[in-house]
N, C-alpha and C positions, 0 to 999 in steps of 0.2 A: 591417258590414253585418248583418242578421237575417230568421233564415230566414221563405219561406213565409207558415208558423204566424202571424209575429209575438212566436214566444217566442229568447228567447235561444239561445247555446248553452252545454251543460252538458256538454261534453268531461271527460271525466277529467284530474287534470294530467297532460300530459305525452306527451294521447294530440290533441292537437288539430293542424293541419294547420299546419307553421312560417311565421312570415313574412315575408319576401324580406330584409325593412332593419329591422323590429323585429320580434326575435325574444323570444319570451315568455319570462320567465323565473318558474320555477315554484318558489316560495318553500317548497311543500309535500316538493319533492325534496329541495331542500338539509334541510326539516328532520332526514325519514326517512334523508337521508347522515349526518348528526350524531348523530343520535339514535335509530336503527335502526325500525323500523314497529312502528304501534299497532296491535296484534289482539287480538281480545280469543275467547273459548271454545278458548282453544290448550291447556284441562284438562278439555274437556265431554266427558262418556259419548257426551252422544246433543243431538241437533240441533233444537227445533223451528220450524214455518211460520213464526213470528215471528222466526226466529234468521236470516231469508233475506237479509237486508237487510247483514249480517256475516259469513256462516257458513254452507258448504253442502256434503255431499256428495256424491261422485263418481268413480265405480269405484276404490274403495277408497281415496282418496283426500277429505281435508278441506282446503274451498278456504277461506282465510280474510282477509276484506280490509281493511286496512290504512284506520284512520281517520283518518288525515292525510293520504295523494297516494292513493287510490285504489284502487293496487296490490290484487292478488287474488293469495294463493301457495298453492301448494300445501304441506301437507308431511299426515304420515303419520298414521293416528287415535292417540290417547293410548294406551299402554301400561295405564296407570296415572291414568285420569282422575278429580281433587279434587272435580268437583260432576258432578249429572246432568245441571246444560244450565248450558250460557254465563249470565253476570249479563243479565237484565233493562236496560232505559234508560235509568233511574232510580237501577239501581247506577255507569253506565257514569259516566267524567268523555271529553265530549269535547275531545281535542287541536283549536288554536286551526288556522284553515284558510282560505285568502284572503286579503280584507281583512287579517283582523283581526289573519293570518297576517304578513303584509308590512309589518303598520304597525309587529308588534316587531318581525322585524329594523330594518326603516330607527329606530326610534327609541332602539334598542339599539347601532345605529351611532353615531349622535351624539353618545351620550351615554359610549360609549366615546373619541369624538376631546374632550368637556370631559374625560374623564379623564388623556388626556392634557397636556393645559393644566394642572387641576388641577395636576400630578407636577411638573412644568417651571414654574410659578408660583410653586409653595408652595416648588420650590426655590434660588427668586432672591427671596425673598421673607423665606425662610434666613435667605439671603446676605446682602441690605442689610440686617436686622438686625445681625448679625454684626460687618460691615464698621462701621456709626456706632459700636456699642461698642467696636470698638480702632480706630476713627478720629485717634485722635491717632498712637498706637501705630505705622498701617501708612504715615502720612503722612512720621512719621520715616523711617521706612524706603527710601519709596518715593523722600523726597528726596535721601538720600545716596545711593542705587541712579544716583538720574537724574545728578547730580555724580559719579557716578566712569566713570560712559558718556562723557559729556564731555567729559571731563579727556578720557579717553583717547583720543576721538576729537577731540581737539583745538578743540572748537566745539559749541553745539549740535546737537541731534538732532532737532528737533521749532519747523522754520521752516515748514510747512505749514499750519496748525491743522487737520491730518487727517493717522492712524491712531492705533494704543494710546495715545502718550503724550499724543495732543490731549486724547480720550475719558474716560485719568485722569485730567486735572488738570482736567476738566468736575466729575468727580464727586468731587474734592479738593474745590473749590470750595464745594461742598453743607456748608453745617453742619449737626452732630448731628439736630437736631435734624427739617431737613427730612429729613433719611436716613431719622427713624421717622415721619416722615408717608407718606412714599412708603411706605413700608414696611408701612404699615396698608394705605395704598391695596389696593395688588398684593394682604391677605392679602384685605378683603375682597371683594375680585372672584374670588378662587379660591375662598373659603366662597360663592358663588353659583352660581360654575361648579360646585361640589361637588355642593350644592343641588340644584341643574339638571340633569346625571349620574342623582343619585336618582331625582329624580322622571319622567326620561324613559325610568329601566330599566323601571320598574313602571306606563310607558305611562297618567303622568295629565297630565289636563286644564291640569292649571293649571303645569306642568311645561312642556308647550310655543307656554304663551304666552308665559311666561319669555325661551325659549328664543326666541321669533318678535322680542321686543324687543330682548332683549342681541343676536342675530346683526340684528337692524336696525341697532339706533347705530352699530355694527362700520362697515356698507358704505362707508355716504360719507367715515369715514374711508380706507377702507383704497382710497375712489377718488381722494381727493387724493390720499395720499401715489403714488399711481400718476401722478399729474400730475410729482412732483416729481422720481423715479426709480423708473423702474420693475426688476423682480426677478423671477424663475419663483416664486422665494417667496411673493412679492405677491401674484402674476394668482394659481397654486395659490389659497389663503386668498382671495381675492375670491370668485372659482369656487364655491372649497364653501361660503360664506355665502351667495352669492345660488342655489345649488339646498336648501340647508336653509328656504331663507326660502323659497323657488317650492314646496317640499313641506309646509311648514306650510299656508300662504296656501288652495292648491288643494286639497291633496288630505284634510288634516288643517279642513280651513272656518273658521278660524280669523276672531273679530270679524265673522259672521254672513256670510263669503264663500260663497259657494253654497248658500247654503239653515241653512248655522252648521252646529253643533249639532246637531241634530236629526236632518238630512240625515244627517250626517257616522256618527250612532250609527242608525241605518236601512239605510244605507248597508252595515253589520258583520254586523246582527241575519241580514242575508238570506243569510250566508256562515255563519252560524251557526246550531247544533242539530242536529237530525234531518231536520228539513225539505234543509236541507241536502245532509245524506248520501244523500235518495232524489231526488233534483232528478241528483245525480252519477252514478247508481247503473243502468246499462246493462244490470242483467239485471233492475232492476222495469220500469222500461221497459218491455222487450218484451213483460213476464206483463202487463202493466199493458193494452201492443197486443195482447198473444191476447186476454184479456179481453173488449175491448171486440166484439174480432170474433166 
């Protein structure tokens, strides 16, 4: 709900009234908890009026504003300042905040999931190629071990058509050519996931499309598998993939949804730059109010 003036609330991160059923997750506070606050002017001898957005002197202390989470931190005046004034705005590289920071964390979380898949599938591909290369020797050893077990038990040990021995029989029934093709397919899919993880980590738009298509193709297959046999892992995988698809479609506005890329860029630009810091600065708002009165 918007206030009477029609303007959206711009309370600094962490100062909003908590919602009862939808708590607000502040990625700025997470970023500062992981990397520390982003402060400027800690080594400056003096402050200028134009520095009031990022630092202020009061009662022998210098209050510095974190450019990421908007916290004001009191520090003593520098004993040996290395510069006369804090750097100007053109010299400061602002950290991500707001929607751009949220998207970075979410996309990198998806990238980490893809990296885990790359490690697992890469290991599987290597195992398939090794199995195909030594298939003949492995099959002879397997046959000998199976014969010894059957002789010791006095009969066949694989009558149900299920279990490890049945799966091994199906595996050895594949030709070396079929195994190499399977290994190549797994390797190709692993390469796609690695390429996808790289693009997501650096927030590339093409990687978002690639992830949506790759994940969207798997969803119907996962739903079909649940109709044959339900397991906790299958349900969890389906839920994660549906969440990824929903996030990319709704929040990232892929394929022109909700205004497409132009609307997504405009939304992110609103949380970038010095204008965003000015909107979230309660001291600046108070100064403006005093000036207008």
